[in-house]
DSSP file (Angstrom, degrees, kcal/mol; ACC not computed):
  #  RESIDUE AA STRUCTURE BP1 BP2  ACC     N-H-->O    O-->H-N    N-H-->O    O-->H-N    TCO  KAPPA ALPHA  PHI   PSI    X-CA   Y-CA   Z-CA
    1    1 A M     >        0   0    0      0, 0.0     4,-2.9     0, 0.0     3,-0.2   0.000 360.0 360.0 360.0 -41.4  -29.7   -8.2  -70.6
    2    2 A A  H  >  +     0   0    0      1,-0.2     4,-2.5     2,-0.2     5,-0.2   0.850 360.0  47.5 -50.8 -47.4  -33.1   -6.5  -70.9
    3    3 A D  H  > S+     0   0    0      2,-0.2     4,-1.9     1,-0.2    -1,-0.2   0.896 112.2  50.0 -72.7 -33.5  -33.4   -6.9  -74.7
    4    4 A T  H  > S+     0   0    0     -3,-0.2     4,-1.6     2,-0.2    -2,-0.2   0.925 113.0  47.0 -61.5 -48.8  -32.4  -10.5  -74.6
    5    5 A A  H  X S+     0   0    0     -4,-2.9     4,-0.9     1,-0.2     5,-0.5   0.914 112.6  48.3 -65.0 -40.5  -34.9  -11.2  -71.8
    6    6 A A  H  < S+     0   0    0     -4,-2.5     3,-0.5    -5,-0.2    -1,-0.2   0.890 112.9  47.5 -66.1 -37.4  -37.6   -9.4  -73.6
    7    7 A A  H  < S+     0   0    0     -4,-1.9    -1,-0.2    -5,-0.2    -2,-0.2   0.774 102.9  66.8 -72.4 -27.3  -36.9  -11.2  -76.9
    8    8 A S  H  < S-     0   0    0     -4,-1.6    -1,-0.2    -5,-0.1    -2,-0.2   0.780  89.6-144.0 -71.9 -26.7  -36.8  -14.6  -75.1
    9    9 A G     <  +     0   0    0     -4,-0.9     2,-0.2    -3,-0.5    -3,-0.1   0.553  56.0 123.2  78.5   1.3  -40.5  -14.7  -74.1
   10   10 A V        -     0   0    0     -5,-0.5     2,-0.4    69,-0.0    -1,-0.2  -0.564  64.5-117.4-100.1 161.2  -39.8  -16.4  -70.8
   11   11 A R        -     0   0    0     -2,-0.2    70,-2.5    -3,-0.1    69,-1.5  -0.841  29.8-158.6-100.2 132.9  -40.6  -15.4  -67.2
   12   12 A I  E     +ab  37  81A   0     24,-3.3    26,-2.9    -2,-0.4    27,-0.8  -0.901  14.2 172.6-116.8 141.1  -37.5  -14.8  -65.0
   13   13 A A  E     -ab  39  82A   0     68,-1.8    70,-1.2    -2,-0.4     2,-0.3  -0.936  13.6-150.9-139.4 162.1  -37.5  -14.9  -61.2
   14   14 A V  E     -ab  40  83A   0     25,-1.5    27,-1.8    -2,-0.3     2,-0.4  -0.977   8.3-157.9-137.1 151.3  -34.9  -14.8  -58.4
   15   15 A A  E     -ab  41  84A   0     68,-2.7    70,-1.8    -2,-0.3     2,-0.4  -0.996  24.4-172.9-125.3 126.5  -34.4  -16.2  -54.9
   16   16 A E  E     +ab  42  85A   0     25,-3.0    27,-3.6    -2,-0.4    70,-0.1  -0.952  27.7 151.4-127.7 136.1  -31.9  -14.2  -52.8
   17   17 A S  S >  S+     0   0    0     68,-1.1     3,-2.1    -2,-0.4    69,-0.2   0.524  85.4  35.3-109.7 -82.4  -30.3  -14.7  -49.3
   18   18 A L  T 3  S+     0   0    0      1,-0.3    68,-0.1    67,-0.2   109,-0.1   0.774 121.4  48.2 -43.1 -42.6  -26.9  -13.1  -49.3
   19   19 A T  T >  S-     0   0    0     66,-0.2     3,-2.1   108,-0.1    -1,-0.3   0.495  90.4-145.7 -86.4  -5.9  -28.0  -10.1  -51.7
   20   20 A S  T <  S-     0   0    0     -3,-2.1    22,-0.1     1,-0.3    -2,-0.1   0.774  75.1 -38.8  46.9  38.5  -31.2   -9.2  -49.8
   21   21 A G  T 3> S+     0   0    0     20,-0.2     4,-2.4     3,-0.0    -1,-0.3   0.447 103.5 124.1  93.9   3.9  -33.1   -8.3  -53.0
   22   22 A A  H <> S+     0   0    0     -3,-2.1     4,-2.1     2,-0.2     5,-0.1   0.834  75.0  51.5 -61.9 -35.9  -30.3   -6.6  -54.8
   23   23 A I  H  > S+     0   0    0      2,-0.2     4,-2.6     1,-0.2     5,-0.3   0.953 110.0  49.1 -68.8 -45.5  -30.7   -8.9  -57.9
   24   24 A A  H  > S+     0   0    0      1,-0.2     4,-3.3     2,-0.2     5,-0.2   0.913 109.6  52.5 -56.5 -43.9  -34.4   -8.2  -58.0
   25   25 A T  H  X S+     0   0    0     -4,-2.4     4,-1.2     2,-0.2    -1,-0.2   0.915 110.3  48.1 -58.6 -41.5  -33.7   -4.5  -57.8
   26   26 A A  H  < S+     0   0    0     -4,-2.1     3,-0.4     2,-0.2    -2,-0.2   0.951 117.6  40.7 -66.3 -47.1  -31.2   -4.7  -60.7
   27   27 A L  H >< S+     0   0    0     -4,-2.6     3,-1.8     1,-0.2    -2,-0.2   0.925 113.3  52.9 -62.7 -47.0  -33.6   -6.7  -62.9
   28   28 A G  H 3< S+     0   0    0     -4,-3.3    -1,-0.2     1,-0.3    -2,-0.2   0.706 105.1  54.7 -69.2 -20.9  -36.6   -4.8  -62.0
   29   29 A S  T 3< S+     0   0    0     -4,-1.2    -1,-0.3    -3,-0.4    -2,-0.2   0.419  89.1 106.8 -94.9   1.9  -35.0   -1.4  -62.9
   30   30 A A  S X  S-     0   0    0     -3,-1.8     3,-1.5    -4,-0.2     4,-0.2  -0.519  85.9 -85.4 -79.8 153.2  -34.1   -2.7  -66.5
   31   31 A P  T 3  S+     0   0    0      0, 0.0   -25,-0.1     0, 0.0    -1,-0.1  -0.228 111.3   3.3 -57.6 140.9  -36.0   -1.6  -69.5
   32   32 A Q  T >> S+     0   0    0      1,-0.1     3,-2.0    -3,-0.1     4,-0.6   0.743  81.7 149.0  54.6  28.6  -39.3   -3.6  -70.3
   33   33 A A  H X>  +     0   0    0     -3,-1.5     4,-2.8     1,-0.3     3,-1.4   0.860  62.5  67.4 -59.8 -29.9  -38.8   -5.6  -67.0
   34   34 A S  H 34 S+     0   0    0      1,-0.3    -1,-0.3    -4,-0.2    -2,-0.1   0.684  94.9  59.7 -65.5 -12.3  -42.5   -5.9  -66.7
   35   35 A R  H <4 S+     0   0    0     -3,-2.0    -1,-0.3     1,-0.0    -2,-0.2   0.680 126.9   5.7 -80.9 -23.2  -42.4   -8.1  -69.8
   36   36 A W  H << S+     0   0    0     -3,-1.4   -24,-3.3    -4,-0.6     2,-0.7   0.629 104.6  84.9-138.0 -25.8  -40.2  -10.7  -68.3
   37   37 A F  E  <  +a   12   0A   0     -4,-2.8   -24,-0.2    -5,-0.2    -1,-0.2  -0.772  41.5 177.0 -93.2 115.0  -39.3  -10.3  -64.7
   38   38 A V  E     -     0   0A   0    -26,-2.9     2,-0.3    -2,-0.7   -25,-0.2   0.711  48.8 -99.8 -93.5 -21.3  -42.0  -11.8  -62.5
   39   39 A G  E     -a   13   0A   0    -27,-0.8   -25,-1.5     2,-0.0    -1,-0.3  -0.880  31.8-105.2 139.1-167.6  -40.4  -11.1  -59.1
   40   40 A G  E     -a   14   0A   0     -2,-0.3     2,-0.4   -27,-0.2   -25,-0.2  -0.942  11.6-124.4-154.5 174.5  -38.3  -12.6  -56.4
   41   41 A V  E     -a   15   0A   0    -27,-1.8   -25,-3.0    -2,-0.3     2,-0.9  -0.995  15.9-147.8-129.1 123.3  -38.2  -14.0  -52.9
   42   42 A V  E     +a   16   0A   0     -2,-0.4     2,-0.4   -27,-0.2     3,-0.2  -0.850  20.0 179.1 -94.8 110.7  -35.8  -12.6  -50.3
   43   43 A A        +     0   0    0    -27,-3.6     6,-0.1    -2,-0.9   -25,-0.1  -0.516  24.6 142.4-113.5  58.9  -35.0  -15.6  -48.2
   44   44 A Y        +     0   0    0     -2,-0.4     2,-0.2   -27,-0.1    -1,-0.2   0.904  60.0  66.1 -68.4 -42.0  -32.6  -14.1  -45.7
   45   45 A S  S  > S-     0   0    0     -3,-0.2     4,-1.6     1,-0.1     3,-0.3  -0.579  85.0-129.7 -84.4 143.7  -33.9  -16.1  -42.8
   46   46 A E  H  > S+     0   0    0      1,-0.2     4,-2.7    -2,-0.2     5,-0.2   0.867 107.5  59.5 -56.0 -41.2  -33.6  -19.9  -42.8
   47   47 A H  H  >>S+     0   0    0      1,-0.2     4,-3.5     2,-0.2     5,-0.5   0.870 102.5  51.4 -68.1 -32.4  -37.2  -20.3  -42.0
   48   48 A V  I  >>S+     0   0    0     -3,-0.3     5,-1.9     3,-0.2     4,-1.5   0.914 111.2  49.2 -68.6 -37.8  -38.2  -18.6  -45.3
   49   49 A K  I  <5S+     0   0    0     -4,-1.6     6,-2.1     3,-0.2     5,-0.4   0.972 120.6  36.2 -60.5 -49.0  -35.8  -20.9  -47.2
   50   50 A F  I  X5S+     0   0    0     -4,-2.7     4,-0.6     4,-0.2    -2,-0.2   0.969 127.9  32.0 -66.9 -57.4  -37.3  -23.9  -45.5
   51   51 A D  I  <5S+     0   0    0     -4,-3.5    -3,-0.2    -5,-0.2    -2,-0.1   0.788 130.3  29.4 -82.2 -29.9  -41.0  -22.9  -45.2
   52   52 A V  I  <<S+     0   0    0     -4,-1.5    -3,-0.2    -5,-0.5    -2,-0.1   0.859 130.2  29.7 -93.9 -48.4  -41.5  -20.8  -48.4
   53   53 A L  T  4<S-     0   0    0     -5,-1.9    -3,-0.2    -4,-0.4    -2,-0.1   0.604 100.9-121.3 -94.8 -11.3  -39.0  -22.1  -50.9
   54   54 A G     <  +     0   0    0     -4,-0.6     2,-0.3    -5,-0.4    -4,-0.2   0.796  47.9 164.8  78.6  26.9  -39.0  -25.7  -49.8
   55   55 A V        -     0   0    0     -6,-2.1    -1,-0.2    -7,-0.2    10,-0.1  -0.601  44.3-109.0 -75.7 135.8  -35.3  -26.1  -49.0
   56   56 A E        -     0   0    0     -2,-0.3    -1,-0.1     8,-0.1    12,-0.1  -0.465  42.6-101.5 -64.8 130.6  -34.4  -29.1  -46.9
   57   57 A P  S    S+     0   0    0      0, 0.0    -1,-0.1     0, 0.0   -10,-0.0  -0.255  81.2  76.2 -56.4 144.0  -33.4  -28.1  -43.4
   58   58 A G  S    S-     0   0    0     -3,-0.1    -3,-0.0     7,-0.0     0, 0.0  -0.938  88.9  -6.7 148.3-164.9  -29.7  -28.1  -42.8
   59   59 A P        -     0   0    0      0, 0.0     3,-0.1     0, 0.0     6,-0.1  -0.207  53.1-160.0 -54.8 146.3  -26.8  -25.9  -43.7
   60   60 A V  S    S+     0   0    0      1,-0.2     2,-1.0     5,-0.1     6,-0.1   0.532  73.8  78.6-111.7  -6.6  -27.8  -23.1  -46.0
   61   61 A I  S    S+     0   0    0      4,-0.1     2,-0.3    25,-0.1    -1,-0.2  -0.590  78.4 106.0 -97.6  68.9  -24.4  -22.1  -47.5
   62   62 A T  S  > S-     0   0    0     -2,-1.0     4,-2.2    -3,-0.1     5,-0.2  -0.962  82.0-116.3-144.3 159.4  -24.4  -25.0  -49.9
   63   63 A A  H  > S+     0   0    0     -2,-0.3     4,-2.5     1,-0.2     5,-0.2   0.914 117.1  54.5 -62.3 -41.9  -24.8  -25.8  -53.6
   64   64 A A  H  > S+     0   0    0      1,-0.2     4,-2.7     2,-0.2    -1,-0.2   0.884 106.2  52.0 -59.8 -40.6  -27.9  -27.9  -52.7
   65   65 A C  H  > S+     0   0    0      2,-0.2     4,-3.3     1,-0.2     5,-0.3   0.970 110.3  47.8 -58.9 -53.1  -29.5  -24.9  -50.8
   66   66 A A  H  X S+     0   0    0     -4,-2.2     4,-2.4     1,-0.2    -2,-0.2   0.936 113.8  47.0 -61.0 -43.5  -29.0  -22.6  -53.9
   67   67 A E  H  X S+     0   0    0     -4,-2.5     4,-2.8     1,-0.2    -1,-0.2   0.947 114.5  47.0 -60.5 -44.9  -30.5  -25.3  -56.3
   68   68 A Q  H  X S+     0   0    0     -4,-2.7     4,-2.7     1,-0.2    -2,-0.2   0.901 111.1  51.5 -65.9 -38.6  -33.4  -25.9  -54.0
   69   69 A M  H  X S+     0   0    0     -4,-3.3     4,-2.2    -5,-0.2    -1,-0.2   0.919 111.7  48.1 -60.6 -43.9  -34.0  -22.1  -53.6
   70   70 A A  H  X S+     0   0    0     -4,-2.4     4,-2.3    -5,-0.3     5,-0.2   0.959 113.8  45.8 -61.9 -54.2  -34.0  -21.8  -57.4
   71   71 A E  H  X S+     0   0    0     -4,-2.8     4,-2.1     1,-0.2    -2,-0.2   0.889 112.7  52.1 -56.7 -40.8  -36.4  -24.7  -57.9
   72   72 A G  H  X S+     0   0    0     -4,-2.7     4,-2.3    -5,-0.2    -1,-0.2   0.881 110.2  45.3 -65.2 -41.1  -38.6  -23.3  -55.2
   73   73 A V  H  X S+     0   0    0     -4,-2.2     4,-2.5     2,-0.2     6,-0.2   0.849 111.3  54.3 -72.3 -34.5  -38.9  -19.8  -56.6
   74   74 A A  H  X>S+     0   0    0     -4,-2.3     5,-1.7    -5,-0.2     4,-0.7   0.915 113.8  41.7 -63.1 -41.9  -39.5  -21.1  -60.1
   75   75 A R  H  <5S+     0   0    0     -4,-2.1     3,-0.2    -5,-0.2    -2,-0.2   0.916 116.7  47.6 -68.0 -44.9  -42.4  -23.2  -58.7
   76   76 A L  H  <5S+     0   0    0     -4,-2.3    -2,-0.2     1,-0.2    -1,-0.2   0.873 124.9  29.8 -66.3 -41.8  -43.8  -20.4  -56.4
   77   77 A L  H  <5S-     0   0    0     -4,-2.5    -1,-0.2    -5,-0.1    -2,-0.2   0.334 103.5-121.9-106.2   4.7  -43.7  -17.7  -59.1
   78   78 A D  T  <5 +     0   0    0     -4,-0.7     2,-0.3    -3,-0.2    -3,-0.2   0.947  55.5 160.4  52.9  54.2  -44.2  -19.9  -62.2
   79   79 A A      < -     0   0    0     -5,-1.7    -1,-0.2    -6,-0.2   -67,-0.2  -0.789  39.3-158.3-106.1 149.2  -41.0  -18.8  -63.8
   80   80 A E  S    S+     0   0    0    -69,-1.5    29,-2.9    -2,-0.3     2,-0.4   0.811  84.2  40.5 -92.0 -33.0  -39.1  -20.7  -66.6
   81   81 A V  E    S+bC  12 108A   0    -70,-2.5   -68,-1.8    27,-0.2     2,-0.3  -0.940  73.7 168.2-119.8 134.4  -35.7  -19.1  -65.9
   82   82 A V  E     -bC  13 107A   0     25,-2.4    25,-1.8    -2,-0.4     2,-0.3  -0.934  23.0-162.4-142.9 164.6  -34.4  -18.4  -62.4
   83   83 A A  E     -bC  14 106A   0    -70,-1.2   -68,-2.7    -2,-0.3     2,-0.4  -0.986  13.5-179.1-141.2 140.2  -31.3  -17.5  -60.4
   84   84 A A  E     -bC  15 105A   0     21,-2.5    21,-2.8    -2,-0.3     2,-0.4  -0.999   4.3-167.5-139.6 143.9  -30.8  -18.0  -56.6
   85   85 A V  E     +bC  16 104A   0    -70,-1.8   -68,-1.1    -2,-0.4     2,-0.3  -0.969  12.4 166.4-132.2 149.2  -27.8  -17.1  -54.3
   86   86 A T  E     + C   0 103A   0     17,-1.4    17,-2.6    -2,-0.4     2,-0.3  -0.953  24.0 119.4-149.5 149.1  -26.8  -18.0  -50.9
   87   87 A G  E     - C   0 102A   0     -2,-0.3     2,-0.7    15,-0.2    15,-0.2  -0.991  61.4 -70.5 175.4-173.6  -23.5  -17.4  -49.2
   88   88 A A  E     - C   0 101A   0     13,-2.5    12,-3.8    -2,-0.3    13,-0.5  -0.905  34.9-177.8-110.6  98.3  -21.3  -15.9  -46.6
   89   89 A G        +     0   0    0     -2,-0.7    37,-0.2    10,-0.2    -1,-0.1   0.754  39.2 177.3 -72.2 -26.4  -21.0  -12.2  -47.2
   90   90 A G  S    S-     0   0    0      2,-0.3    -1,-0.2     9,-0.1    32,-0.1  -0.454  76.2-176.6 106.2-178.9  -18.6  -11.6  -44.3
   91   91 A P  S    S+     0   0    0      0, 0.0     8,-0.2     0, 0.0    30,-0.1  -0.950 105.0  13.6 -81.5 -17.3  -16.9  -10.0  -42.6
   92   92 A G  S    S-     0   0    0      1,-0.1    -2,-0.3     6,-0.1     8,-0.2  -0.528  94.7 -74.6-110.3-179.2  -16.3  -13.4  -41.0
   93   93 A P        -     0   0    0      0, 0.0     2,-0.3     0, 0.0    -1,-0.1  -0.319  39.0-159.4 -72.0 157.9  -16.9  -17.0  -41.8
   94   94 A E  B >   -E   97   0B   0      3,-2.0     3,-3.1     1,-0.1    -6,-0.1  -0.994  70.0  -4.0-136.0 139.3  -20.3  -18.6  -41.6
   95   95 A E  T 3  S-     0   0    0     -2,-0.3    -1,-0.1     1,-0.3   -34,-0.1   0.810 130.1 -58.5  46.7  34.8  -21.2  -22.3  -41.3
   96   96 A G  T 3  S+     0   0    0      1,-0.3    -1,-0.3     0, 0.0     0, 0.0   0.619 113.4 120.3  74.8   9.7  -17.6  -23.0  -41.7
   97   97 A R  B <   -E   94   0B   0     -3,-3.1    -3,-2.0     4,-0.1    -1,-0.3  -0.870  66.3-113.4-105.7 140.3  -17.3  -21.2  -45.0
   98   98 A P    >   -     0   0    0      0, 0.0     3,-1.8     0, 0.0   -10,-0.3  -0.346  42.4 -85.1 -72.3 157.0  -15.0  -18.3  -45.5
   99   99 A A  T 3  S+     0   0    0      1,-0.3   -10,-0.2    -8,-0.2     3,-0.1  -0.267 117.4  37.1 -53.3 140.0  -16.3  -14.8  -46.1
  100  100 A G  T 3  S+     0   0    0    -12,-3.8    19,-2.6     1,-0.3     2,-0.4   0.370  79.3 137.6  95.9  -6.7  -16.9  -14.3  -49.8
  101  101 A T  E <   +CD  88 118A   0     -3,-1.8   -13,-2.5   -13,-0.5     2,-0.4  -0.610  28.4 175.9 -73.6 127.5  -18.2  -17.9  -50.4
  102  102 A V  E     -CD  87 117A   0     15,-2.7    15,-3.3    -2,-0.4     2,-0.5  -0.994  24.6-157.6-137.7 143.5  -21.3  -17.8  -52.8
  103  103 A F  E     -CD  86 116A   0    -17,-2.6   -17,-1.4    -2,-0.4     2,-0.5  -0.988  15.3-169.7-120.1 119.7  -23.3  -20.5  -54.3
  104  104 A L  E     -CD  85 115A   0     11,-2.2    11,-2.9    -2,-0.5     2,-0.5  -0.944   4.3-169.5-113.6 118.9  -25.2  -19.3  -57.5
  105  105 A A  E     +CD  84 114A   0    -21,-2.8   -21,-2.5    -2,-0.5     2,-0.3  -0.936  22.2 156.3-103.4 131.6  -27.9  -21.6  -59.1
  106  106 A H  E     +CD  83 113A   0      7,-2.6     7,-2.9    -2,-0.5     2,-0.3  -0.984  16.5  62.0-152.8 159.2  -29.2  -20.4  -62.5
  107  107 A G  E    S-CD  82 112A   0    -25,-1.8   -25,-2.4    -2,-0.3     2,-0.3  -0.909  80.4 -13.1 130.6-156.7  -30.8  -21.6  -65.6
  108  108 A R  E >  S-CD  81 111A   0      3,-1.0     3,-2.9    -2,-0.3   -27,-0.2  -0.628  78.2 -90.9 -84.1 139.1  -34.0  -23.2  -66.8
  109  109 A R  T 3  S+     0   0    0    -29,-2.9    -1,-0.1    -2,-0.3   -38,-0.0  -0.304 116.8  14.4 -46.5 120.7  -36.4  -24.7  -64.3
  110  110 A G  T 3  S+     0   0    0     -2,-0.1    -1,-0.3    -3,-0.0     2,-0.1   0.248 122.3  67.5  94.8 -13.3  -35.4  -28.3  -63.9
  111  111 A A  E <  S+D  108   0A   0     -3,-2.9    -3,-1.0     2,-0.1     2,-0.2  -0.530  70.1 163.8-140.3  68.2  -32.0  -27.9  -65.6
  112  112 A L  E     -D  107   0A   0     -5,-0.2     2,-0.4    -2,-0.1    -5,-0.2  -0.555  30.5-147.8 -98.1 150.8  -30.0  -25.7  -63.3
  113  113 A T  E     -D  106   0A   0     -7,-2.9    -7,-2.6    -2,-0.2     2,-0.5  -0.914  14.6-156.5-105.9 139.3  -26.2  -25.0  -63.1
  114  114 A V  E     -D  105   0A   0     -2,-0.4     2,-0.4    -9,-0.2    -9,-0.3  -0.982   7.3-163.8-123.6 124.8  -24.8  -24.3  -59.7
  115  115 A E  E     -D  104   0A   0    -11,-2.9   -11,-2.2    -2,-0.5     2,-0.7  -0.827  13.7-146.8-103.4 139.4  -21.6  -22.4  -59.4
  116  116 A H  E     -D  103   0A   0     -2,-0.4     2,-0.3   -13,-0.2   -13,-0.2  -0.952  31.3-178.5-103.6 115.4  -19.3  -22.2  -56.3
  117  117 A L  E     -D  102   0A   0    -15,-3.3   -15,-2.7    -2,-0.7     2,-0.4  -0.785  19.0-158.5-113.9 153.7  -17.9  -18.6  -56.4
  118  118 A R  E     -D  101   0A   0     -2,-0.3     2,-0.4   -17,-0.2   -17,-0.2  -0.943  11.3-175.9-136.7 118.0  -15.5  -16.9  -54.1
  119  119 A F        -     0   0    0    -19,-2.6     2,-0.4    -2,-0.4     7,-0.1  -0.855  14.4-143.4-113.5 148.8  -15.2  -13.1  -53.9
  120  120 A V        +     0   0    0     -2,-0.4     2,-0.3     5,-0.1   -20,-0.1  -0.884  52.9  59.2-107.9 137.1  -12.8  -10.9  -51.9
  121  121 A G  S    S-     0   0    0     -2,-0.4    -2,-0.1   -30,-0.1     5,-0.0  -0.825  85.6 -36.8 141.5 179.3  -13.7   -7.7  -50.2
  122  122 A E    >>  -     0   0    0     -2,-0.3     4,-2.1     1,-0.1     3,-1.0  -0.289  69.7 -94.7 -67.8 159.1  -15.9   -6.1  -47.7
  123  123 A P  H 3> S+     0   0    0      0, 0.0     4,-3.0     0, 0.0     5,-0.2   0.887 126.1  51.8 -42.8 -49.0  -19.6   -7.4  -47.4
  124  124 A A  H 3> S+     0   0    0      1,-0.2     4,-2.0     2,-0.2     5,-0.1   0.855 109.0  49.7 -61.7 -31.9  -20.9   -4.7  -49.7
  125  125 A E  H <> S+     0   0    0     -3,-1.0     4,-2.2     2,-0.2    -1,-0.2   0.836 109.3  51.1 -74.6 -34.0  -18.4   -5.6  -52.3
  126  126 A V  H  X S+     0   0    0     -4,-2.1     4,-2.3   -37,-0.2    -2,-0.2   0.926 111.1  50.1 -68.7 -42.5  -19.2   -9.4  -52.1
  127  127 A V  H  X S+     0   0    0     -4,-3.0     4,-2.6    -5,-0.2    -2,-0.2   0.950 110.6  47.9 -59.3 -45.2  -22.9   -8.5  -52.5
  128  128 A Q  H  X S+     0   0    0     -4,-2.0     4,-2.4    -5,-0.2    -1,-0.2   0.908 112.0  49.3 -63.3 -41.4  -22.2   -6.4  -55.6
  129  129 A A  H  X S+     0   0    0     -4,-2.2     4,-2.1     1,-0.2    -1,-0.2   0.881 111.0  52.2 -65.5 -36.8  -20.0   -9.1  -57.2
  130  130 A T  H  X S+     0   0    0     -4,-2.3     4,-2.4     2,-0.2    -2,-0.2   0.903 107.5  50.1 -63.5 -47.2  -22.7  -11.6  -56.5
  131  131 A V  H  X S+     0   0    0     -4,-2.6     4,-2.5     1,-0.2     5,-0.3   0.949 112.2  49.4 -61.3 -48.9  -25.4   -9.4  -58.2
  132  132 A E  H  X S+     0   0    0     -4,-2.4     4,-2.5     1,-0.2    -1,-0.2   0.898 109.9  49.2 -56.8 -42.7  -23.2   -9.0  -61.2
  133  133 A A  H  X S+     0   0    0     -4,-2.1     4,-2.3     1,-0.2    -1,-0.2   0.886 111.6  49.7 -69.1 -33.7  -22.5  -12.7  -61.5
  134  134 A A  H  X S+     0   0    0     -4,-2.4     4,-2.2     2,-0.2    -2,-0.2   0.918 112.7  45.9 -69.8 -41.4  -26.2  -13.5  -61.2
  135  135 A V  H  X S+     0   0    0     -4,-2.5     4,-2.4     2,-0.2    -2,-0.2   0.894 113.6  49.3 -64.1 -41.4  -27.2  -11.1  -63.9
  136  136 A R  H  X S+     0   0    0     -4,-2.5     4,-2.7    -5,-0.3    -2,-0.2   0.902 110.8  51.5 -65.4 -40.0  -24.4  -12.1  -66.2
  137  137 A A  H  X S+     0   0    0     -4,-2.3     4,-2.7     2,-0.2    -2,-0.2   0.922 110.4  47.2 -63.1 -42.4  -25.4  -15.8  -65.7
  138  138 A L  H  X S+     0   0    0     -4,-2.2     4,-2.4     1,-0.2     5,-0.2   0.968 113.5  49.5 -58.5 -51.2  -29.0  -15.1  -66.5
  139  139 A H  H  X S+     0   0    0     -4,-2.4     4,-3.0     1,-0.2    -2,-0.2   0.893 111.4  47.8 -53.5 -46.3  -27.9  -13.1  -69.6
  140  140 A D  H  X S+     0   0    0     -4,-2.7     4,-2.7     1,-0.2     6,-0.3   0.895 110.8  52.0 -66.2 -38.1  -25.6  -15.9  -70.7
  141  141 A D  H  <>S+     0   0    0     -4,-2.7     5,-1.8    -5,-0.2     4,-0.4   0.929 114.3  43.3 -62.7 -41.9  -28.4  -18.6  -70.2
  142  142 A L  H ><5S+     0   0    0     -4,-2.4     3,-1.2    -5,-0.2    -2,-0.2   0.935 114.0  49.3 -66.7 -48.3  -30.8  -16.5  -72.3
  143  143 A A  H 3<5S+     0   0    0     -4,-3.0    -2,-0.2     1,-0.3    -1,-0.2   0.905 108.5  54.7 -58.5 -42.9  -28.2  -15.7  -75.0
  144  144 A A  T 3<5S-     0   0    0     -4,-2.7    -1,-0.3    -5,-0.2    -2,-0.2   0.579 113.4-119.2 -69.6 -10.1  -27.2  -19.4  -75.2
  145  145 A G  T X 5 +     0   0    0     -3,-1.2     3,-1.2    -4,-0.4    -3,-0.2   0.594  68.4 140.6  81.3  11.8  -30.8  -20.3  -75.8
  146  146 A R  T 3 < +     0   0    0     -5,-1.8    -4,-0.2    -6,-0.3    -5,-0.1   0.864  63.9  57.6 -58.1 -38.2  -30.9  -22.5  -72.7
  147  147 A P  T 3         0   0    0      0, 0.0    -1,-0.3     0, 0.0    -5,-0.1   0.762 360.0 360.0 -70.6 -23.8  -34.5  -21.4  -71.8
  148  148 A R    <         0   0    0     -3,-1.2    -2,-0.2    -6,-0.1    -6,-0.0   0.519 360.0 360.0 -85.5 360.0  -36.1  -22.5  -74.9
């Protein structure tokens, strides 16, 4: 993904709840990250989602929350391409959603795709699968030329 991101000339940012910064860590450790990765917001707490990212108060394990997190981090960090995740990592359900439920918003600012994913496993496995899905989605968005 690093070569694709560097060649794209766009700024990439992330907003994370469930993954607590793991996506930012994966992106920031990639080659030439300083050329394309502007940063991220770890919005584990609801008040960070609401007050910092501009998410409408309400349930936070929803497609709408993921989309609003993505738009909020794009605006906050002036990024063209973003990914945002929220979900129930487990081990039990949250907000009536089963463990492993993830909402991933990604794409170009103002033209996002939101995916409803379901992963099986322990919380650490759900987090790792979510990181992999987010990085893959960003790569696919860049490779498909969506950001331009």
